[in-house]
C-alpha positions as CSV (number, residue, x, y, z in Angstrom):
1,M,88.0,150.3,126.0
2,N,88.0,153.7,124.2
3,G,90.9,154.0,121.7
4,Y,91.5,150.3,121.5
5,P,89.2,149.0,118.7
6,E,91.0,145.6,118.6
7,L,90.0,145.0,122.2
8,V,86.4,145.8,121.3
9,W,86.5,143.3,118.5
10,L,88.0,140.6,120.7
11,A,85.4,141.2,123.4
12,A,82.6,140.9,120.8
13,V,83.9,137.5,119.7
14,V,85.4,135.9,122.9
15,G,83.9,138.0,125.7
16,E,85.2,141.0,127.5
17,N,87.1,139.1,130.2
18,T,88.9,136.9,127.7
19,G,89.5,139.8,125.4
20,R,91.2,141.8,128.1
21,K,93.5,138.8,128.9
22,L,94.4,138.4,125.2
23,S,95.0,142.1,124.6
24,A,97.4,142.2,127.6
25,A,99.4,139.1,126.5
26,A,103.1,139.9,126.0
27,G,104.1,139.6,122.4
28,G,100.5,139.8,121.1
29,W,97.7,137.3,121.1
30,R,97.8,136.1,117.5
31,G,100.6,133.6,118.0
32,L,99.8,132.3,121.5
33,S,100.1,128.5,121.7
34,V,97.6,126.2,123.4
35,R,100.0,126.0,126.4
36,E,100.2,129.7,126.7
37,L,96.4,130.0,126.4
38,D,96.2,127.5,129.3
39,G,98.4,129.9,131.3
40,L,95.8,132.6,130.9
41,G,93.3,130.4,132.6
42,L,90.9,130.1,129.7
43,S,88.2,127.5,129.5
44,A,88.2,124.8,126.8
45,R,85.4,126.7,125.0
46,E,87.3,130.0,125.2
47,K,90.5,128.4,123.9
48,R,88.6,127.0,120.9
49,S,87.2,130.5,120.2
50,V,90.6,132.1,120.5
51,L,92.2,129.5,118.2
52,A,89.5,130.0,115.6
53,V,90.0,133.8,115.7
54,Q,93.8,133.3,115.3
55,R,93.1,131.1,112.3
56,L,90.7,133.6,110.7
57,T,92.9,136.7,111.3
58,A,96.0,134.9,110.0
59,S,94.4,135.0,106.5
60,G,94.5,138.8,106.7
61,Y,98.3,139.0,106.8
62,P,99.8,140.6,103.7
63,S,100.9,138.2,101.0
64,L,104.6,138.9,100.3
65,G,106.7,137.1,97.8
66,R,110.3,135.8,97.9
67,G,112.8,138.6,98.4
68,D,110.3,141.4,98.6
69,L,111.1,142.2,102.2
70,S,114.7,142.9,101.4
71,S,113.5,146.3,100.1
72,A,112.6,149.1,102.5
73,E,110.5,150.6,99.7
74,H,108.4,147.5,99.5
75,V,107.9,147.3,103.2
76,T,106.8,151.0,103.1
77,R,104.3,150.3,100.2
78,V,102.7,147.4,102.1
79,Y,102.4,149.1,105.5
80,A,101.9,152.8,104.8
81,A,98.3,152.3,103.8
82,R,97.6,150.3,107.0
83,L,99.5,152.4,109.5
84,G,99.7,155.9,108.0
85,G,96.2,156.9,109.1
86,L,96.2,155.6,112.6
87,A,95.9,158.1,115.5
88,Y,98.0,155.8,117.8
89,E,101.3,154.1,117.5
90,V,101.6,150.4,116.6
91,L,104.8,148.4,116.6
92,L,104.8,145.3,114.3
93,A,107.5,142.6,114.3
94,I,107.6,141.0,110.8
95,A,109.1,137.5,110.9
96,V,111.1,136.5,107.8
97,D,112.9,133.4,106.8
98,G,116.5,133.0,105.5
99,Q,115.4,134.1,102.0
100,S,113.7,137.3,103.3
101,R,110.2,135.7,102.8
102,F,107.3,136.7,104.9
103,M,106.5,134.3,107.8
104,G,104.2,136.2,110.1
105,E,103.2,139.6,111.4
106,F,103.0,140.3,115.1
107,E,101.6,143.4,116.8
108,V,103.9,143.7,119.8
109,A,102.9,147.1,121.2
110,R,100.1,149.6,120.9
111,G,100.1,153.0,122.5
112,G,98.9,156.6,122.3
113,L,99.8,159.5,120.1
114,H,103.3,159.9,121.5
115,G,104.5,156.3,121.9
116,A,104.0,152.6,122.6
117,A,105.6,150.9,125.6
118,V,107.6,147.8,124.5
119,T,110.5,145.7,125.7
120,P,112.8,143.4,123.6
121,A,111.1,140.4,125.2
122,D,107.8,141.5,123.7
123,V,109.4,141.6,120.3
124,F,111.2,138.3,120.3
125,R,108.6,136.0,122.1
126,P,106.4,135.6,119.0
127,L,109.4,135.5,116.7
128,I,110.9,132.5,118.5
129,R,107.5,130.7,118.4
130,A,107.4,131.4,114.6
131,G,110.9,130.1,114.0
132,A,111.9,133.4,112.4
133,S,115.4,133.7,110.8
134,A,115.3,137.5,111.0
135,V,112.9,140.4,111.9
136,I,111.9,143.7,110.4
137,L,110.4,146.2,112.8
138,V,107.7,148.5,111.5
139,H,105.9,151.2,113.4
140,N,104.1,154.5,112.7
141,H,104.5,158.1,113.9
142,P,101.0,159.6,114.0
143,S,102.5,163.1,114.2
144,G,103.6,162.7,110.5
145,D,107.4,163.0,111.1
146,P,109.0,159.6,110.4
147,H,112.5,160.6,111.7
148,P,113.6,158.2,114.4
149,S,113.3,159.5,118.0
150,P,115.9,158.8,120.6
151,E,113.5,156.1,122.1
152,D,113.3,154.5,118.6
153,V,117.1,154.4,118.3
154,A,117.4,152.9,121.8
155,L,114.8,150.2,121.2
156,T,116.3,149.3,117.9
157,S,119.8,149.1,119.4
158,A,118.6,146.9,122.3
159,T,116.5,144.6,120.0
160,S,119.4,144.3,117.6
161,L,121.8,143.3,120.3
162,I,119.5,140.6,121.6
163,G,118.5,139.5,118.1
164,N,122.1,138.9,117.3
165,L,122.5,136.8,120.4
166,L,119.4,134.8,119.6
167,G,120.2,134.4,115.9
168,I,117.2,136.5,114.8
169,P,118.9,139.7,113.6
170,V,117.0,143.0,113.1
171,V,117.5,143.7,109.4
172,D,115.6,146.9,109.3
173,H,113.2,149.2,111.3
174,V,110.9,151.2,109.1
175,I,108.9,154.1,110.5
176,I,105.8,155.2,108.7
177,G,104.9,158.9,109.0
178,G,101.2,159.6,109.5
179,H,99.2,161.9,107.2
180,G,101.4,161.0,104.2
181,G,104.6,162.1,106.0
182,G,106.8,159.5,104.2
183,A,108.9,156.9,105.8
184,A,112.3,156.3,107.3
185,S,114.4,153.1,107.2
186,F,117.0,152.6,109.9
187,W,119.1,150.5,107.4
188,Q,119.1,153.3,104.8
189,L,119.9,155.9,107.4
190,G,122.9,153.9,108.6
191,F,121.6,153.1,112.0
192,I,121.7,149.4,111.1
193,S,124.6,147.6,109.4
194,P,124.3,144.1,108.0
195,E,127.4,143.1,109.9
196,S,126.8,144.3,113.4
197,G,123.1,145.3,113.8
198,A,122.0,148.6,115.1
199,R,124.4,151.4,115.6
200,T,124.0,153.8,118.5
């Protein structure tokens, strides 16, 4: 469990076995429905505990006002303090409605210093549950350099293609550089166009 503090916290609240099942759930554990919890083989007591933790942690999501998430600068201000000091990569999918208002935040991948394994299915599963109209991807580069890697570009291109098909377009992907390294916006860099999604 070293290097994964969230798993330690989950284990302390719901038990190590349940914590491991939750931490391995595709698309993150925070938005799992009762039916999906049933699929993990949890007892009634474990499900109640998980639902209570979901409810409590939901109150920790950032409070963002109407239109705020249309600005890459505002996304950077909100998430730089949270992600900039991490020693491992975290990829968040931020669900927004048709007016760019915050609907939910989902951790869809967590990895080591040099990357986090993720698939487009991991990204969109919680967004579909949330009824998102669009998504903003946010992740950090612990190295400090926020410039998109080829893997970042490939992931954004794939998720944008699928998002357009699902009606949940990727409107931006913001990378936070660690150690005060600044940030990079795919939209501002021209990798994402409002009309066609990500450009390769």
